N, C-alpha and C positions, 0 to 999 in steps of 0.2 A: 199603255194601254188608252185607247182611246175611246168611248162611247160603246166600252164591254168587248174593243176589239183589239186584241194582240197585235201590234205591229212591231216588225226589228227596225230600229232606230241607228245603231251600229251592228258593226258586224264582231260576229263571235273572235274576239283574238286571242291565244295564248300570252300569258304574262309578259315573256320574255320577247314577244314581238314589240313592245314598247321601247322606243329611243331613247326616252328622258326618265332617269333614275336619280334618286340621291341628291346629290347637292345639284347637277344641272336642273333637275326638277323643282327642286326649290327656289333655284334663282328664277326659273321661269313664273314660277307662280309669283313669287314676288314682285316681278316684273309687270305681270297681266295685273295683279291687285291694284298696280299703281299706274297704268299705263291704258290699258283696254277701254275702250270706248263702245258704247250702244250702236252696232251693225249688225244688222241681218239676225242672226241666230244668238249674235253676243252681247252682252251685259255691259253698260258701263259700271264697272267693279268699285272702283272709287266712291262713285255717287251712292252707292249702296252699301258699302262703307260707313260714309258720312253720314248717310242717312238712320241709319244704326249704332250712331254715336261711337263711331270707331271701336268694335269690340275687343277685349284683350285676347279671345282667342277665337277660333274657329276651325270645323270640323269639313275639311276638304276631301270630298268622298267619288266624285266621278271622273275618272279621267277620258280624256279625248282619245278615242277610236275613230277607224277610219267610218263614214258614216253610207248606211245603204242608203239606195234611191230615194226612198221614203224619208230618211233622214237629211238628206241635202236637199229637199223642196218644201218641208214642214218643217215647222217651230213647233216649240211646244206654245198649250195651250191651256188654259184654265181648268182643272178637273181630270189632264191628264196624268196616268199613272206611270212613273219610272221606277224602272226596276235595273238595278246592276247586281251579276252573279257571278263571286270568285267561287269555281269549282275544281274539283280533284278530277281532270279527263280519264284520270285511269279506273277511276271507279266509278262515274257518269257520264253518260253522253250528252251531246247538247238536246238531244230530242227528249233525253229525262229532263234538261233544267226547263228547256220550254213546257211541258206538262207539269212539273210542279208549278210552274207561274198559273198556268192557266187554271190550275185547281187552289191556287192561293195555299200549297202547300209549301211556305215559306219557312219551314226549321227540319233541316237537315244535318246529318252527320258529313262533316268535310266538306260544309257549302257555308259562304257567307252571301245573305241575301240584304240590298239597300232598297228599300220599299219607299217612296216620296210621292205625296198627291201634291202636283203643282197647284198653287194659289198664287191668287193677286199680288201677294209680298214676292213673290219669287219672280215676277213678270215685269218688266218696264214697259213704261208708256212712254 
C-alpha cells in the first residue's frame, strides 16, 4: 500500500508453485546473504548484516514470487506497507483476501498475515 492505494507487487501464487523448498531454499538463502549486492531492487545483504553486528538469528519472511507489472517497475519506498498473506484457497477467495487487507482485518482463521512498514533501515542508499 502506497499513499493509501493498494497495489499488487507480486502475483497471487499457490504455495506449490514455488520451485525452492527445504535444503535447496536454505542453500539459496545462505548464498544470497553472502553474495548479493545492491542492484536495482536488491539489497547488499552482507552489508546490512555487518551494519547490524551480524545478528545470531533472522526471521526470513518474504518469498520471491513473480512480480506484477507494478512490481517490475517500482521499488519500495519509505512508508510503503507490505502485506504477505498465506491463506487456505478452499476457504477464502483472492478477492476476500484483498478486501481483508483494504479493511485492515488482519486476524482471520486459517490465514497468516505479515504486515510491515518500510523504514529507512530497510532501504539502502
